[in-house]
C-alpha positions as CSV (number, residue, x, y, z in Angstrom):
1,X,-5.1,28.7,-3.3
2,X,-6.9,27.8,0.0
3,X,-5.3,24.3,-0.1
4,X,-1.8,25.7,-0.5
5,X,-2.4,28.2,2.3
6,X,-3.5,25.5,4.7
7,X,-0.5,23.3,3.9
8,X,1.8,26.3,4.3
9,X,0.4,27.0,7.8
10,X,0.6,23.3,8.8
11,X,4.2,23.0,7.8
12,X,5.1,26.3,9.4
13,X,3.8,25.1,12.8
14,X,5.3,21.6,12.3
15,X,8.7,23.2,11.5
16,X,8.6,25.3,14.6
17,X,8.0,22.3,16.9
18,X,10.5,20.2,15.0
19,X,13.2,22.9,15.4
20,X,12.6,23.1,19.1
21,X,12.7,19.3,19.6
22,X,15.9,19.0,17.5
23,X,17.7,20.5,20.5
24,X,16.8,17.4,22.6
25,X,19.2,14.5,22.5
26,X,18.5,11.5,20.3
27,X,17.3,8.3,21.9
28,X,17.8,4.7,20.9
29,X,14.6,4.2,19.1
30,X,13.0,3.9,15.6
31,X,10.0,5.9,14.6
32,X,7.5,4.5,12.0
33,X,4.9,6.7,10.3
34,X,2.0,4.5,9.2
35,X,-0.6,5.3,6.6
36,X,-1.2,1.8,5.3
37,X,0.7,0.0,8.0
38,X,1.1,-3.5,6.8
39,X,4.7,-3.2,5.7
40,X,5.4,-1.4,8.9
41,X,3.8,-4.2,11.0
42,X,6.1,-6.8,9.5
43,X,9.1,-4.6,9.8
44,X,8.4,-3.7,13.4
45,X,7.8,-7.3,14.4
46,X,11.1,-8.4,12.8
47,X,12.9,-5.5,14.5
48,X,11.6,-6.6,17.9
49,X,12.9,-10.1,17.2
50,X,16.4,-9.0,16.3
51,X,17.0,-5.9,18.6
52,X,15.9,-4.3,21.8
53,X,15.2,-1.0,19.9
54,X,12.3,1.0,21.3
55,X,9.6,1.4,18.6
56,X,7.4,4.5,18.1
57,X,4.4,4.1,15.7
58,X,2.7,7.2,14.5
59,X,-0.7,6.3,13.0
60,X,-2.6,8.4,10.6
61,X,-6.4,8.1,10.4
62,X,-6.1,6.1,7.1
63,X,-4.2,3.3,8.8
64,X,-6.4,0.2,9.5
65,X,-3.7,-1.9,11.1
66,X,-4.3,-2.5,14.8
67,X,-0.8,-2.5,16.3
68,X,-0.7,-4.3,19.6
69,X,0.3,-2.4,22.7
70,X,3.6,-3.8,24.0
71,X,6.0,-2.5,26.8
72,X,8.6,-1.4,24.3
73,X,6.1,0.3,21.9
74,X,4.7,3.8,21.8
75,X,1.6,4.3,19.6
76,X,0.4,7.8,18.8
77,X,-2.3,9.4,16.6
78,X,-0.4,11.4,14.1
79,X,-3.3,13.8,13.4
80,X,-3.6,17.5,14.2
81,X,-7.0,16.9,15.8
82,X,-5.2,14.8,18.4
83,X,-3.0,17.8,19.2
84,X,-1.0,16.4,22.1
85,X,-0.3,13.2,20.3
86,X,0.7,15.2,17.2
87,X,3.2,17.3,19.2
88,X,4.6,14.2,20.8
89,X,4.9,12.6,17.3
90,X,7.0,15.6,16.2
91,X,9.2,15.1,19.2
92,X,9.9,11.5,18.3
93,X,10.5,12.4,14.6
94,X,13.1,14.9,15.8
95,X,14.9,12.6,18.2
96,X,15.0,9.3,16.4
97,X,18.0,8.2,14.4
98,X,15.9,6.0,12.1
99,X,12.6,7.0,10.5
100,X,10.4,4.6,8.4
101,X,7.5,5.9,6.3
102,X,5.1,4.0,4.1
103,X,3.6,6.8,1.9
104,X,4.1,10.3,0.7
105,X,4.0,12.6,3.8
106,X,4.1,16.3,3.3
107,X,5.5,16.9,6.8
108,X,8.9,15.6,5.5
109,X,9.4,18.8,3.6
110,X,9.6,20.6,7.0
111,X,11.6,17.9,8.8
112,X,15.2,19.0,8.6
113,X,16.7,15.9,10.1
114,X,20.0,15.8,11.9
115,X,22.9,14.6,9.7
116,X,23.0,11.0,11.2
117,X,19.3,10.3,10.7
118,X,18.2,7.8,8.0
119,X,14.7,7.9,6.5
120,X,13.6,4.7,4.8
121,X,10.6,4.6,2.5
122,X,8.5,1.4,2.9
123,X,6.2,2.2,0.0
124,X,2.7,0.8,0.2
125,X,2.7,-0.9,-3.2
126,X,4.9,-3.8,-4.4
127,X,4.5,-2.7,-8.0
128,X,3.0,0.1,-10.1
129,X,0.7,0.3,-13.1
130,X,-0.1,4.0,-13.0
131,X,2.4,6.8,-12.7
132,X,3.0,8.7,-9.5
133,X,5.4,11.1,-7.9
134,X,7.3,13.3,-10.4
135,X,5.8,11.3,-13.3
136,X,2.2,11.8,-12.2
137,X,0.6,13.9,-15.0
138,X,-1.7,15.7,-12.6
139,X,1.2,17.6,-10.9
140,X,1.5,19.7,-14.0
141,X,-1.5,21.7,-12.6
142,X,0.1,22.3,-9.3
143,X,1.9,25.5,-8.2
144,X,5.7,26.0,-8.2
145,X,5.6,26.0,-4.4
146,X,3.9,22.6,-4.5
147,X,6.5,21.2,-6.9
148,X,9.3,22.4,-4.7
149,X,7.6,20.8,-1.7
150,X,7.2,17.4,-3.5
151,X,10.9,17.4,-4.4
152,X,11.9,18.2,-0.8
153,X,9.8,15.3,0.4
154,X,11.5,12.9,-2.0
155,X,14.9,14.2,-1.1
156,X,14.3,13.1,2.5
157,X,14.2,9.4,1.4
158,X,17.7,8.2,2.1
159,X,16.5,4.7,1.0
160,X,13.5,3.1,-0.7
161,X,12.8,-0.6,-0.3
162,X,11.9,-2.6,-3.5
163,X,10.9,-6.1,-4.4
164,X,12.1,-6.0,-8.0
165,X,14.4,-4.2,-10.5
166,X,11.3,-3.0,-12.3
167,X,10.1,-1.2,-9.2
168,X,13.6,0.1,-8.6
169,X,13.5,1.7,-12.0
170,X,10.1,3.3,-11.3
171,X,11.2,4.7,-8.0
172,X,14.3,6.3,-9.5
173,X,12.1,8.1,-12.0
174,X,9.2,8.9,-9.6
175,X,11.3,10.3,-6.7
176,X,14.4,11.4,-8.6
177,X,16.7,9.0,-6.7
178,X,20.0,7.4,-7.6
179,X,20.5,3.7,-7.6
180,X,22.6,3.8,-4.4
181,X,19.4,4.7,-2.5
182,X,17.5,1.6,-3.5
183,X,17.4,-1.3,-0.9
184,X,16.8,-4.6,-2.7
185,X,15.5,-6.6,0.3
186,X,12.0,-7.4,-0.9
187,X,8.7,-6.1,0.4
188,X,8.2,-6.9,4.1
189,X,4.5,-7.8,4.0
190,X,5.0,-10.4,1.2
191,X,6.7,-12.6,3.9
192,X,3.1,-13.6,4.7
193,X,2.8,-15.6,1.5
194,X,5.7,-17.8,2.4
195,X,4.4,-18.6,5.9
196,X,2.2,-21.7,5.5
197,X,1.2,-21.7,9.2
198,X,0.1,-18.1,9.2
199,X,-1.8,-18.5,5.9
200,X,-3.6,-21.6,7.3
201,X,-4.7,-19.8,10.4
202,X,-5.8,-16.8,8.5
203,X,-7.8,-18.8,5.9
204,X,-9.5,-20.7,8.7
205,X,-10.5,-17.5,10.5
206,X,-11.9,-16.0,7.3
207,X,-13.9,-19.2,6.6
208,X,-15.5,-18.7,10.0
209,X,-16.2,-15.0,9.4
210,X,-17.6,-15.5,5.9
211,X,-19.4,-18.8,5.7
212,X,-20.1,-18.3,1.9
213,X,-16.5,-19.2,1.4
214,X,-17.3,-22.8,2.4
215,X,-20.1,-23.1,-0.2
216,X,-18.9,-21.2,-3.3
217,X,-15.8,-20.0,-5.1
218,X,-14.9,-16.4,-4.3
219,X,-14.6,-13.5,-6.8
220,X,-12.9,-10.5,-5.1
221,X,-13.7,-7.2,-6.8
222,X,-11.1,-4.6,-5.7
223,X,-11.2,-1.6,-8.0
224,X,-9.0,1.6,-7.8
225,X,-10.8,4.5,-6.3
226,X,-11.6,7.3,-8.8
227,X,-12.0,10.8,-7.7
228,X,-15.4,11.3,-9.3
229,X,-17.1,8.3,-7.7
230,X,-19.3,9.5,-4.8
231,X,-22.1,6.9,-4.6
232,X,-22.5,3.2,-5.1
233,X,-24.8,4.0,-8.1
234,X,-21.7,5.0,-10.0
235,X,-20.1,1.5,-9.6
236,X,-19.5,0.3,-13.1
237,X,-20.0,-3.4,-12.2
238,X,-23.6,-4.6,-12.9
239,X,-24.3,-6.4,-9.6
240,X,-27.7,-7.6,-10.7
241,X,-26.3,-9.2,-13.8
242,X,-23.5,-10.8,-11.9
243,X,-26.0,-12.3,-9.4
244,X,-28.2,-13.8,-12.1
245,X,-25.4,-15.4,-14.0
246,X,-23.0,-16.5,-11.3
247,X,-24.8,-16.9,-8.0
248,X,-25.0,-20.7,-8.1
249,X,-21.2,-21.2,-8.3
250,X,-19.6,-18.0,-7.0
251,X,-19.8,-15.5,-4.1
252,X,-18.8,-11.9,-4.9
253,X,-16.7,-10.1,-2.3
254,X,-16.6,-6.3,-2.7
255,X,-13.7,-4.1,-1.4
256,X,-14.7,-0.5,-2.1
257,X,-13.7,3.0,-1.1
258,X,-15.8,4.4,1.8
259,X,-17.1,7.1,-0.5
260,X,-18.3,4.6,-3.0
261,X,-20.0,2.3,-0.5
262,X,-21.7,5.0,1.5
263,X,-25.2,4.2,0.1
264,X,-24.5,0.5,-0.5
265,X,-27.3,-1.9,0.5
266,X,-26.6,-5.6,0.1
267,X,-29.7,-7.0,-1.7
268,X,-28.0,-10.4,-2.3
269,X,-26.6,-11.7,1.0
270,X,-26.4,-15.2,-0.4
271,X,-24.0,-13.9,-3.1
272,X,-22.3,-10.6,-1.9
273,X,-20.1,-9.9,1.0
274,X,-18.8,-6.4,1.7
275,X,-15.2,-6.9,2.9
276,X,-14.2,-3.2,2.6
277,X,-13.5,-3.0,6.4
278,X,-11.1,-6.0,6.3
279,X,-7.8,-4.4,7.5
280,X,-5.5,-6.6,5.5
281,X,-6.3,-7.2,1.8
282,X,-3.6,-9.8,1.6
283,X,-5.6,-12.0,4.0
284,X,-8.6,-11.8,1.6
285,X,-6.4,-12.9,-1.3
286,X,-5.9,-16.3,0.4
287,X,-9.6,-17.2,0.0
288,X,-10.0,-15.5,-3.4
289,X,-10.4,-17.8,-6.4
290,X,-10.6,-15.0,-9.0
291,X,-9.4,-11.4,-8.6
292,X,-11.2,-8.7,-10.5
293,X,-9.4,-5.3,-10.4
294,X,-8.2,-2.6,-12.8
295,X,-5.3,-0.3,-12.0
296,X,-4.5,-1.1,-8.4
297,X,-1.3,-2.6,-7.0
298,X,-3.1,-5.7,-5.6
299,X,-2.2,-8.0,-8.6
300,X,1.5,-7.8,-7.7
301,X,1.1,-9.7,-4.5
302,X,-1.9,-11.8,-5.6
303,X,0.3,-13.2,-8.4
304,X,2.4,-14.9,-5.7
305,X,-0.6,-17.3,-5.3
306,X,-0.6,-18.2,-9.0
307,X,-4.4,-17.7,-9.3
308,X,-6.4,-16.1,-12.1
309,X,-7.1,-12.4,-12.4
310,X,-9.3,-10.3,-14.7
311,X,-8.9,-6.6,-15.4
312,X,-12.1,-4.7,-15.5
313,X,-10.8,-1.6,-17.2
314,X,-14.1,0.0,-18.4
315,X,-12.5,3.5,-18.6
316,X,-9.1,2.5,-19.9
317,X,-8.6,5.3,-22.4
318,X,-9.7,8.1,-20.0
319,X,-7.7,6.7,-17.1
320,X,-4.6,6.3,-19.3
321,X,-4.8,10.0,-20.3
322,X,-5.4,11.4,-16.9
323,X,-3.1,9.2,-14.8
324,X,-0.6,7.7,-17.2
325,X,0.8,4.1,-17.2
326,X,4.4,3.0,-17.0
327,X,3.9,0.7,-20.0
328,X,1.1,0.0,-22.3
329,X,-1.7,-1.5,-20.1
330,X,-2.2,-4.5,-22.4
331,X,1.5,-5.5,-22.0
332,X,1.6,-5.0,-18.2
333,X,-1.4,-7.0,-16.9
334,X,-1.3,-10.8,-16.6
335,X,-4.9,-11.5,-17.5
336,X,-7.8,-10.8,-19.8
337,X,-9.0,-7.1,-20.1
338,X,-12.7,-6.6,-20.2
339,X,-14.8,-3.4,-20.7
340,X,-18.2,-4.3,-19.3
341,X,-20.0,-6.8,-17.0
342,X,-21.1,-9.1,-19.9
343,X,-17.5,-9.6,-21.0
344,X,-16.5,-10.2,-17.4
345,X,-19.1,-12.9,-16.9
346,X,-18.1,-14.6,-20.2
347,X,-14.4,-14.7,-19.2
348,X,-15.3,-16.1,-15.7
349,X,-17.6,-18.8,-17.2
350,X,-15.1,-19.7,-19.9
351,X,-12.3,-20.1,-17.3
352,X,-9.6,-19.7,-20.0
353,X,-7.0,-17.7,-18.2
354,X,-3.2,-18.2,-18.7
355,X,-1.7,-19.0,-15.3
356,X,1.8,-19.1,-16.9
357,X,1.4,-15.4,-17.5
358,X,0.6,-14.9,-13.9
359,X,3.7,-16.9,-12.8
360,X,5.9,-14.8,-15.1
361,X,4.4,-11.6,-13.7
362,X,5.0,-12.8,-10.1
363,X,8.6,-13.6,-10.9
364,X,9.3,-10.3,-12.6
365,X,7.8,-8.1,-9.9
366,X,8.7,-10.1,-6.8
367,X,12.3,-11.2,-7.5
368,X,13.6,-10.0,-4.1
369,X,10.4,-10.9,-2.2
370,X,11.2,-14.5,-1.3
371,X,10.0,-14.9,2.3
372,X,12.8,-13.2,4.2
373,X,12.2,-9.6,3.2
374,X,11.6,-8.3,6.7
375,X,14.7,-10.1,8.1
376,X,16.9,-8.9,5.3
377,X,15.8,-5.3,5.7
378,X,16.4,-5.2,9.5
379,X,19.9,-6.8,9.0
380,X,20.7,-4.3,6.3
381,X,19.6,-1.3,8.4
382,X,20.7,-2.3,11.9
383,X,23.3,-5.0,11.6
384,X,25.3,-5.4,8.5
385,X,28.4,-3.4,7.6
386,X,26.6,-2.0,4.6
387,X,24.0,-0.6,7.0
388,X,26.6,0.9,9.4
389,X,28.0,2.8,6.5
390,X,24.6,4.6,6.1
391,X,25.1,6.7,9.3
């Protein structure tokens, strides 16, 4: 009840400011609301190559991407605690013809855009294992007011960008969208994996930052955050066992949620690197030899590198019941599924992982992400006749 009341008040105040600013004339600019930021970064940089459009970036506290200050960019903190920035953010949302978002944002329920405005969803994941949006099982416990708000937010998405037909189908179900609202340009940030020069510079930088890369193969452990995990002691991976069995050949890189790593102490600096603060996980994928994950969206982009991955799904039955999967988990993932650390170590030591399955997975989920996704998106939205028909 308290949560809903706080949301109601927030949206009421937002709606008031938005209504006032709608009376102001629109300007030639595009406003980006960044929660994750990486898709927005690639889109903004391509937009600046192709047009002279002013760019406004509204950053939430979750966004780790450090957008460079440039003459034609405005960067604001889109948080209520930065009140003046927050008010200015609403002004830009109310006076921009084009809005890009990269997550679910509740404020959209109160943003009654002018008729010529287009809102484009640059979702933060290239694929999906677990269900979300209208298909998320947890929303059954939410109030009718909350359900109405969710649907209002999804209705604001004029277009959603996808990298595959599989993801197009998922978005149509998750957000209740028609096929005409799907933009098949590919995922902007995947352009990185087709830029050999950028990848080379990034890999070299990481080798300098993490010298262990030069001595050992890298296992990246990047699990999905679970609501019940509050301390590192709840990490299901047996670090001591991993160290004893793998330390001579491998280094273990950990990418953990802040709540999980709060009490973390690295007892094995010759084996473990905490890379949780690295702003771009795609950079880490370049120097990763084996990815260990569970239900996250990281495998969809990692598969473009055609490297092995292992799925450490120790709570598979429970997670499937509470979150729900789009397909049976065993059919979705392109690698071995293990339930404990001993099994994980055995699979790593055996090295018997089917890379052909990884290639098939990459082709299926990245069919439109072929190295020119950012360019195609900007052309579709700002240049092509198809884009002009949007307004």
